[in-house]
C-alpha positions in Angstrom: 85.8 71.7 102.7 86.2 74.6 100.2 87.4 73.3 96.7 91.0 74.2 96.0 90.1 76.2 92.9 87.7 78.4 94.8 90.1 78.9 97.7 92.9 79.9 95.2 90.6 82.4 93.5 89.7 83.9 96.8 93.3 84.2 97.9 94.2 85.7 94.5 91.5 88.3 94.9 92.8 89.0 98.5 96.3 89.6 97.2 95.1 92.0 94.4 93.0 93.9 96.9 96.1 94.8 98.8 98.1 96.0 95.8 99.7 99.2 96.7 100.6 102.0 94.3 103.6 103.8 95.5 103.7 107.6 95.6 106.7 109.9 95.9 105.6 111.8 99.0 107.1 109.9 102.0 110.7 110.1 103.2 113.1 107.8 105.0 113.6 108.2 108.8 116.7 110.3 108.2 114.7 112.7 106.1 111.6 112.6 108.3 112.2 111.1 111.7 108.6 110.6 112.9 105.8 111.0 110.3 102.5 110.1 111.7 101.4 108.4 108.4 102.0 108.5 104.7 99.6 108.8 101.8 98.8 105.6 100.0 96.2 104.6 97.4 95.5 101.5 99.5 95.2 103.3 102.9 91.7 102.8 104.3 89.8 105.9 105.2 89.6 106.7 108.9 86.6 105.2 110.5 83.9 107.8 111.3 81.1 107.3 113.9 77.6 107.1 112.6 76.7 110.4 114.4 79.1 112.8 116.0 78.8 113.1 119.8 78.1 116.4 121.4 81.1 118.7 121.6 81.1 118.5 125.4 81.3 114.7 125.3 84.8 113.3 126.4 84.5 110.8 123.5 84.2 113.6 120.9 87.8 113.2 119.8 88.4 109.6 120.7 89.3 107.5 117.7 87.3 104.3 117.0 89.3 101.2 117.8 90.7 99.3 114.9 89.6 95.8 114.1 92.2 93.1 114.6 94.0 91.5 111.7 92.6 88.7 109.5 93.0 85.2 110.8 94.9 83.2 108.1 95.4 79.9 110.0 92.9 78.0 107.8 94.4 79.2 104.6 97.0 77.4 102.5 99.6 80.2 102.5 103.2 80.6 103.6 106.1 78.3 104.1 109.8 78.3 104.6 112.2 80.0 102.2 115.9 81.0 101.9 117.1 84.4 100.7 120.3 86.5 101.2 120.6 88.9 104.2 122.4 92.2 104.5 125.7 90.4 105.2 125.5 88.5 102.0 124.7 85.2 103.8 121.9 82.8 103.2 119.0 83.3 105.6 116.1 80.9 106.1 112.8 82.0 107.6 112.7 78.7 109.6 115.7 79.9 111.6 113.3 82.2 113.4 111.1 79.5 114.8 110.4 80.2 118.4 109.9 83.9 117.6 106.8 85.7 116.2 107.7 87.2 112.8 106.3 90.3 111.1 106.9 89.5 107.4 106.4 92.1 104.8 107.4 92.6 101.1 108.5 95.8 99.4 111.6 97.6 98.0 114.1 100.2 99.0 113.1 102.7 96.4 109.5 102.7 97.5 108.6 106.3 98.3 105.5 105.8 100.4 104.1 102.4 101.5 107.3 100.7 102.6 108.7 103.4 104.8 105.3 103.9 106.4 105.0 100.2 107.2 108.5 99.8 108.5 108.1 102.9 110.8 104.8 101.3 112.0 106.6 98.0 112.8 109.3 99.8 114.7 106.7 101.5 116.8 104.9 98.2 117.2 108.1 96.8 118.9 108.1 99.8 121.2 104.4 99.0 122.1 105.5 95.5 123.1 108.1 96.5 125.6 110.1 93.6 126.9 108.1 91.2 124.8 109.7 92.7 121.7 112.7 90.4 122.3 110.5 87.5 121.0 109.5 89.3 117.8 111.5 89.7 114.6 110.7 91.9 111.6 111.6 90.6 108.2 111.5 92.8 105.1 111.8 90.9 101.7 112.7 92.9 98.6 110.5 92.4 95.5 113.1 94.4 93.5 116.3 92.3 93.7 117.7 94.0 90.5 118.4 97.1 92.5 118.2 95.8 96.1 121.6 94.1 96.6 122.3 92.5 100.0 124.2 95.6 101.2 121.5 98.0 100.0 118.6 96.1 101.7 120.6 95.5 104.9 121.4 99.2 105.3 117.9 100.3 104.4 116.0 98.3 107.0 118.4 99.2 109.8 117.5 102.9 109.3 114.2 102.0 110.8 115.4 99.6 113.5 118.8 98.0 113.9 117.2 94.6 114.6 115.2 94.5 111.4 116.2 91.8 108.9 116.4 92.7 105.2 116.4 89.9 102.6 116.8 89.8 98.8 117.2 87.2 96.1 120.6 86.4 94.7 122.0 83.6 92.5 119.4 80.9 91.9 117.2 81.9 94.8 113.7 82.1 93.3 111.7 85.2 94.4 108.7 84.2 92.1 108.2 81.0 94.1 108.3 82.9 97.4 105.8 85.5 96.1 103.5 82.7 95.1 103.8 81.1 98.6 102.7 84.3 100.2 100.2 85.5 97.5 102.4 88.6 96.8 101.8 90.5 93.6 104.1 93.2 92.1 104.6 95.0 88.8 107.0 97.6 87.6 105.4 100.9 86.5 106.7 104.1 84.8 109.7 102.3 83.5 111.3 103.6 80.3 113.4 101.3 78.2 116.8 100.4 79.7 116.0 102.7 82.7 116.7 101.9 86.3 114.3 104.6 87.4 110.9 103.0 88.0 108.4 102.3 90.7 106.9 98.9 91.7 103.2 98.5 92.6 103.1 95.7 95.2 101.1 94.0 97.8 101.0 95.9 101.1 100.5 94.8 104.7 102.3 92.1 106.7 101.9 88.5 107.8 102.3 87.7 111.4 103.9 84.3 111.7 103.6 82.3 114.9 106.4 80.6 116.8 105.9 77.4 114.8 106.6 79.2 111.6 102.9 79.2 110.4 101.2 82.2 109.0 98.6 83.2 111.6 97.3 86.8 110.9 97.3 89.2 108.0 97.8 92.8 109.2 96.6 95.2 106.6 98.3 98.4 105.5 97.3 101.3 107.7 97.0 99.2 110.9 98.1 101.1 114.0 101.1 99.9 116.1 98.8 99.2 119.0 96.5 97.0 116.9 99.4 95.0 115.5 101.0 94.7 119.0 97.6 93.3 120.3 97.6 90.7 117.5 101.2 89.7 118.2 100.5 89.3 121.9 98.0 86.6 121.0 100.8 84.6 119.4 103.5 85.0 122.1 
C-alpha cells in the first residue's frame, strides 16, 4: 500500500495542477446564452491527430474522442459536509445519497472558469435525458465573504433551476471542506480594504456515486458528452 505521506503529496500536486486562474472574458448566461467555451489558463489544448487525413476523408473534421475522467475511488478524498443553501438553510451533502452528484468549487464573481463549467454541467444533464433526474449539481463557493446564501442561490439558478448553490455561514468551516476535497484557492489582485478581487482556484468537478463516495474527477474542459458517459457508469 502506498505510504500516507506519498499519497498526500501526490494528491496535493494533483490539486495544484488544476489551479485555475480566472480571466475577465466570459459572461453569465444572461449576457451570453450559449458560448461554446471560455478561455482559461488551465484549459487543455485541443487534441490533434498525429497526421492530418486527406481532405476528402470523412474523418477530416471529426474531433478526437476525449478520455474519460480520472478514477478516484482508491484515493482518500471527499466526505460529508454541511453548508448553507440559497434559502439560508443548512444543507448536507449526505442528503443527496441515492443520486449521482457533480460537485464543483468556485465563486460568483469568477469571470471565466466557473460560468464555463456550470454551462457544461447544464448541457451534461441535457445529454442524460430522463436519467438526469438521478443527478444533482452542487456548486460550493470558495468566496463566502461576498457569496451570501441569496447571492449563490440566485447565481447557480441562472444556469439551471435545479442546481444547488452552497456557501459557508456562521461556524461552518470552509477550510476543512477544501482540505477534504483537495481544493486550493487564493485571492489575487486585491488592493487593501477592496472587495474587488479575483480568486485563483481548483477547477474541474468530482463525480460522487450514489453511496456518497468520490468516484471520478472530471477535469476542466471536459465535454458534456464525456461527463455524461462517466455519470452513466455510476447510475
